[in-house]
Structures are given as structure tokens and as C-alpha cells.
N, C-alpha and C positions, 0 to 999 in steps of 0.2 A: 505495500500499500503505499504511497503515497506521503503520507504523515511519517515513516519510518525514515524517509528519504530527505529528507529534510537539509539545504546544505547553504543555505543564506536568507538574505534579507535582501529589499528591495524597498525604496524608497522611493514616495512618488508625493513629490512636491504640488499640493492646489493653492500657492498663493498664501493663505489665512491660513493654512493646516499644514501638517505632513502626515500621511500611514503610512506605516509599514507596512508589505504585505511579503509573503514566507518567500522561497525560491524551493524547488524541489527540483531535483538529478535522476531522470530514470537509470537502468540497468546500463547503459552504451553512451550515455553523457549527454541525452537532450538533459536541456535545464527549460525551468517549466516558474512564472512567474501565476501564483496562487489569487485566483481575484474572483471567488467565493465569496465573498462578503465585501466586495467594494460596494454595488449599492448598496448595502444593510447600513454603511458605513459613513458615504461621501451621498450617495443620492445619485453615483454617475454609472452610466455604462459603458462598456469598448465600443467600438467603430469599425466592424470585420468584415468588411463584405466579401462573400464569400469562403468565410469563418478559417482564411490561408494561413491568421497568426494565433487562430483558437485552440486549444487543446480539449475536446467535448468530453472524454474520459482518460483515462489508464487503458494498459493493454498489453500481454505477454504472446501474443498470439503473433504478430508480425513487427518485423524492425524495416526501417526504408533508410538512407542515406542519399539522400536527390544527388549532393553536391560530388561525394565519391561513388554512386552509382553503384550501393548496396542493397542487396534485397537477401532477407533469410525467413524463413517460416518456424519459428520458434526455434531460433540460433543458428537451423540448420543454413548452407547458401543454397540461391534457387539453383544456380549453378549444378549441383551436388544435387539435387534432388531432382531437378530437369534429366543426368544422365542414366542414373543408378536407380532409382523409385518408378513404380507404376502408380497413375494416378490414385487409385484407392489409399496406397499408402499412403502418399502424402495429404488426401483428407481425412484417415486417417490421424496419422499426425495434429490435423487441425483441431479438431474439433476435440481430441482423447488428449493433447497435449504430448504423444510418445511414438515413434513411431512404431508398424507394430512387429511383432517376430513373428516369425513364420505361423507358427498355428494362430496366431491369432489374424497375420492377414489371411489365411484359410478360412476362416471362422467366418471372416469377414467379407471377406468374396461369393460365400454360400447366401450370407444376410443378404448383399448386394439382391443377391439373384431369384431367391427366393422373395422380395418383395416388386420385380423387377416388372410384373404384368398388372396393367393399372385394369380395376373395378368394368367388366364388358361393359354396364351402364351408360358409363365415361364416352362409348364410342359414337355414342346419338350428338355427342357434342361435335366431334370430328366432323361427321354427314350432318350437322345442321350452320354449321360457317360457312362465310362464304370460296369459292375456292381461290381467290385470288387473296384469302386474311395473310396478313401478315404474320409469320411466325411465332414472333414476340410476345403482339396479342397472344396468339393463340393461349401459348407458353403461360404468360400475367395470369389468363383467366383459369386454366388449366389446374393451375400453382393452388389458390387461391380455391377451388375445388375441392381442393382433397379437405378443405376443412370439415365437406359438407360430408364427404364419404367416410374419413377418420375422422370423428369430433369426440372420438377415448381420448387422442393422444394430450389432452388438456387435466384429463385425470393422475396422473402419477409421472415422476422424474423417467422410471422404464419407459413411460410412451413417449414423450419427447427423444429420448435418445432412438426408438425404430422409427420416431416421424421423420427424425434427420436421415437416416434410411432412406424411410419410404422417398422422399423428397431427389434424392441423390440417385436414386436408381431409379425412377418413374420418368424423370425428366427429362432422361434423354430417350425413353417409349416413347414419350410424348411429343418431343422434335422429330423422330424417323416419323411417327404418326404424320402429323403435321406433313410433315416434307409429301410421306404415300399418297397425303389426302390433296397436296396441290398439285400433283403430276397422276390423279387418276385410275392409280394402284395400289392393288389389297396391300392389306397392312401386314407386318411383318413383325412374326411376336419376338421376345427372344427366347435365348436357347440358357440352359442349364449348363450348357458342356462350351458357352463363349468366354472368355474375360468380357471386364466393362467393355473398354474400348472395342472387340471383335466384335462386341453384340450393339454395338454405338454404328459399327460400319455396314455389319451384315443386316440389321433391319433400317439401314437405310436404302443398300441396295442390291439387297440381293431381289430375288421375281422371282415368281411359281413356273418363270417360261425359259428362265438364263439364271447360269451356275452361275455365282460369286462366291471366286477366293480371296480369304481377308489375308490379304498379305503382311506378315509380320514387321515389313517396315514400316508400313502402314500401320501395321499398331501403333509401335516406338513411338512413331511421328503424333498419332496422334495424344497417344498419354503426355508425351514430354509438354505440348503446346496448351491443353488441358491445366498441367501441372502451372506452364507460365501464369496463367491467368486466374492461379484455386484463392490468392488473395491479395490485398496491396494496399494494407493499413485503412485509412479512414479516407476514402473519394467518397465519390457522389450517393451511389448505391448504396455502399454497406452504412454508408451516414442515416441514410437513406431506411435500409431493413433495423439500427439501432434506433432510430429514432419513432416509427412505426411499433418498433416493439419497447419502448421504452412506455405505451402509454396498455400494455398490456396483451396487446396484439398475441395472436400465439403466430408458434412458427410461420406455419401456408402462409398466412396475413400477408405476415412481414418478406418473406421470402417474393412474392406475387409484387408486392410495391416496388422490391429491390430488380427485377428486373424490367419493369416500369423504368425504375431512373437511367439503368441501362442500357436503355434504349436509343436513347440521343445519340445524337452524331458529335457530338464531341464528346461521348465514355464509348459503351463497348461498342454505338455505332459507326466507330473510326475507323474500321480494318474496308468494314464495309467500304465506307468515302474512300477509304485510299483507293480500290478497285476501282472503282465508279472513276479517279481521279486518270489513273495511269490508261482507262480507256479512254476514255478523253481526249490526253495527248496521243494516245494513236491512231485514232480517230483526223486528230489533226493534222497526221500526217508524223509524229513523234520523235520532232524536235526539243528537245530537252532544254535546250538552252533559252528558246522562246518563255518554253513557263516559266523558267529562271527567273530570267525576268520581268516577266506577271509577278512575280509571288514578292520579287523584291518594292514593285509600282507602290508608292502609298496611292495613287488615284484606280488602284486598280484591284476587285472585289477579290481576283481568283487568290485560292491557298491552297499551299502545300498541306494534305495530309501526308499523316504520319512520317513528318520530323517535328520534333520538339515535343517535353510533356513541362506539365504543369509543378511536378518536382522534379525530375530529374536535370542539373546542371553540367550533368556527362553522357554516354553514354547508355543508353538502356543497357541493363545487364540482361532483361529479357531476349533485349533486338540480337543479341548476339546469336546465343540459343537458339531463339528463331531462323533465323540466317542461316547456320550449319541445319536446322531440321528441313526449311526449305530445299538445300542443297542437294541435300539425301533423297528429299522424297523427287525430285525434277530429274535425278542422275539414274534411281528404280525406274521409275514411269516411263525416261523417256522422255521426256517432255519439253518439247524444245518451244515455249514460250516466248512471243514480242513484248507481253510486258514488263517478264522477270528482267528482257534487257531492258526495255525504257529504266525499271527499278532501279537497276544495278547502274544505270549513268547518272540518276537521279541522286542514287546515293554521292557517286564518283565525286559531283560536281559540287555538289550541296557541302562537302567535305574538306575540299578548298578554294570553297569560296569565302572571304572575309564573312560577309553579309552575316550568312550562318553558322560559322564559327564564333565572332562576335557576341552573335547573342543566346548562342548557345541550340542552336536547334539539329540536332542528331535524329537519324532516325532511329524511331520507337518501337516498338515489339509489332504495333500493327500494322509495320510498313510489309512485312514482310508472310507474316500470318494469313494472309487474303490471300494471297500466289501462290501460298500452299491449299489451303481450301480449293481452292479451284483446280488446282494441278490433281487432287483428290478427288474431284468431283462434285463436290457443293453447291449450290447455287449461294449466289452472291446474297440472297436475304437468309440464308441458314447461317450466316456469319454469326452474328451475334447470340444466334441463338449457341452455337457454339461456348462461346464464349461464356454466357450466363449458366449450361452447363458445369464448365470449369470454377467458376466463382463461386460456386453454391456451399461449398464445404466452408468457404472463409465465410460468408455471410452467415453458417449455420454455427460456426464457433463463434462469430460476434455478437450473434445472438446469444447465444447460452452465456458467453461471458456478461453481455451486458444482465443478464438476469441471475449473474450468483456476484457484481457489485452490490452490494451496502450502501454505497456510496450514488450507488446512480436516482436518476427522479426522471419525471416526464419533462422531455424536452420541450424549452416554452425561451425559443431567443428573443431578445427585446429590438427595439427598432427604436428610431430615431425620426419624428413625428414631424416631418414639413410640411404638412395639410395648413389648407386652412384653422383661421385658430374661432375663438365662438360667436358662432351667428345667432340672427335673431331670426325667429321662426316667421314664415312670412303664409296664411292660406292661399289655397290654390288658385280661388276665386282672384285676390292682390297682387298675383306674381304679373311678370311684365316680361 
């Protein structure tokens, strides 16, 4: 608890009086000024649009250092986890606080498989959605609908754990069913003989009239990409999950809200935006230098998606892994994608251009994931859903942590009011 890590004090000079505020230091050296009593003691609040300088909670899940390009889950480097673990191991790590033993992993894999089926009545949802419904809209609605099919989750701590397993397993099935519905093909049910990512690929691409062989290279790539997205500290969607959860809303409702937040093009939808940008460049002749010039022009609204990050001020560590994964997948599949050539040229030019270097606009994780998913056969509008599947363990672990923290309250940000002062009410007959 932060109260046990007080390392100093800050003095706030208000002119006629001075206020002393405690300073706490986290396990990785992050320092925070505790302002919990600021309004009560002074009548003042802080003003921090976007909350970029505000810590809304303490957390033991993910450490991120944007200046040094560091990302760790529960103390483990993201590079090590992506290289040596399956996605379900990382999910277990985030939710349970430790990497599973071999026996625990086997047990967890079986539990996920047992919970992978959807209630048959849920199929009516898929049949009645419009064919062109965006899979993120379907995913959010289906996630919250689990509250109706499994209301018992609220009754006991054990049921909460089962609810987490249901979400991780069933969202994958929901995503695949949503895709099959959009192309008019029959649903492919999950198999107990397949691993988590094998099942995802098989449910997406298998067909009654054509065999689909799950390639181990693609399975490894799928595991790695999901791991890269598993958690990312207090980002927009995670903050939404925590905020909704602070009201007492159950896990399904909180995660559904997180899915909606992730949908935005400035968040999880960025990898889709990258692909659309690369396609635009390709259609216009592939002139990378022209597009870079447009991105640098303050009078031009054109934007290069996939570069820069709100937090990282150096190369995104996830992007390094994603680039390696992308190369391995394209080599295995023998894909000669002109969009990859454009992406490589964009990266090369940006890393050499003073404009991008000065502003630290390095390629981020979204830059290569879209190309990889495209090569694997995923349609563009599925990219953000895959992001959501990867992010689920993080959302769930953050929700659990919220509910185990005695210092947490219902989230209620303040504001600085800038509207009219008091006005005299005028009856409608007298208004002009």
C-alpha cells in the first residue's frame, strides 16, 4: 500500500497559507504526490485534461516506462513473455499473479476449453444482427449479455473466477461466430483437442467444404500478438473498465464498456486505421515521401497512423516483437504484400527524418500487427476484436484488483465550470 511507501513531502504555496502533501514512491521508483485531502483542506481541485498526470489507483499488474521503452507484466519483460509463453500462461499470470506450473497450465487449458461453448440461445443474437454489423458492436453486446445467461457470477468469489474464464474463452468464440455470420458461412464450434489459439484460427477459417490445417507458425504468431496486447497499464479502455467497475457493476458489464472504449480509432482501432492508411498510399501510387511531406504539413489534415504513442517516448518495445512476428508470418506464407513494402519504407524514412525523430514519433505496435493479421486472412474490421481478445486478461485482472483495494471509491472526477453564472428564469411567454 502507498501509505507504507512515504518518501517525502511537497509544499504547496497558496499565498496566504502553505499546504504539505505526502509523496509516495512505487516499487520501480515512480513518485506521486497524494492529493486526496487537497479539496477538503483547501477547496481547490487539480486540472488535468485527459488525466495524463494523475494516478487514479495503485496497481501491481503492469509496469510501463515510456522514456526507456520498458513494459513488464507482473515483473516479467514483455519480450521474454512473448518469446517463451503461450497466451493462456500470460492470462494466468495477470489474473493470478504468477506464471502457472505445467500442471496449472494444463488444468487452466482444460477449464478454458470447457467454457468455450456459447449457450445455444445466444445464436439467435448472431442470426438477427445485420450482416454488416461491426464485430466490435457485436462483441460488446454479447459480452454484456453473459450477465443474463450467467447471473450466478455475482454470488460468490469462486463464481467470479469462473466468470473470468468464461469471458476469456467465450469472447474468442463470439468473435469467430461474428465473422462467420458476416460472410454467410455456418459456425465452427470449438474443439477440446485444440489449444486456445488453434481453436481461434480453426473457428475463423475452417469450413465444412474445405479442410483448414492450423499452421504452428501462425499459432505462435497469434499467441505472441495476443500477449503484446494483454495489458498496458491505465489506458483509456482499462480506465473505463475500472470506472464502470467502481460503481459495483459486474465483470461482464465492465468489460463490455471496455470493448466500446477500445473501439475508438485513437485506441484499439488504430491498427485498422494503419491498414486503411497503407491502402490509401498504395492506391495513390505508393509515393511514401509525398505522404510524409503531407504528415509534416501543418495545413494538411493527413495523419500517419502507427507512429508515436501517448506514453512511449522511444521505440515501442511491443513494436519490435510485432515486426519480428510479421516477418516470420510473411516468410512462412510466402506473402509478397505491397503494403509491407510501403510500411518498411515509411519506417525507414520516419526514423531518418528530423521531424519524426525530434518528436519521437517511432513506429508503435499497431504499425505491424495489421499487416500480420491481413496476411493470416483476418478481415480489417476484425483487427480491433483481436485486440480485445488479447486485452481481456488485463481488463479482468484490473477489475479484480479494483475490488480488492480498500482505498478505492466510486470514480467521480471533478470539473472546472466555465458556463454562465446564475440567471433569472424567464417564463416561456416572456422570452424573445
